[in-house]
N, C-alpha and C positions, 0 to 999 in steps of 0.2 A: 479504491481497491482494484487490483488487477489479478485476474484468474489466469494462471499461467499453464495449466494442464487439464482444466475442465472443459467438458463439451458445453456448447451453448444451452442446450435444453437443461442440462444439470445445473448450470449456473442460474438460469431463470427459476428453476424450482427453488434452489437454495435462497436466492434474494427473496423470492415470495414468502418462503416459509419462515425465514428469519425476520422479515420485515425491515430490511436495511433501508435507511433514509438517506443513503449517499449513493453516488454512482459506482457501479461495478463494471469494469471493462475487460474484455477478452485480450489475450496477448498472443495472437496467431504469428506474429512476426518476430518474437523473441526479444521484445524490448527489455525484459528482465535480465537477459544475459548482457545486454549493452550497459546495464547499470551495475553489473557485477553481482547479481543476485544468484547465489548457489544454495541457499537455504530458505525454506518456507516454514514460518512466515518471516518476512523481511519488511520493515518499514523504511521508506526512503522519503525524507523530507527535502523538497527542492526550495531553494531561496528565490528571491525575486529576480535575480539574474539568471536563473535556470541552472545553477550549479547545485550539486548534491551537497546539502548542509549537514545532514545526519543519516547514518544508515545503521539500523539496529536489527540484528537477526535473532529475534526471540518475541514471545508475546509480551505485550506491555500493560500495565494496569492503566486505567483511565488517568490517574494521578501522574504517572510517569510520562504519559503522552502529553498531558497539559503542560508539564515542565518544559518538555521538548519544544512544543509549539510556542509557548511564551518566550522561551530563549531565542527561537528563530525570529519571532516578531520584534524582539528588542534589538536585533542586530542592525 
């Protein structure tokens, strides 16, 4: 997860209150723009070669995410 507009203290509070078990990074350098992200939330899956495999600009269910990850793993 990459936070694109949050302050670091706000992000720390969010991660603590939600109990996220995955890394959450700040994007002070505009990495999201380089991936063509203009809508939040956007999910970007990167393949083993470092290329964008999938980009989805909406919330996904756990099942939808699982299908995308399984598809990527099968490539």
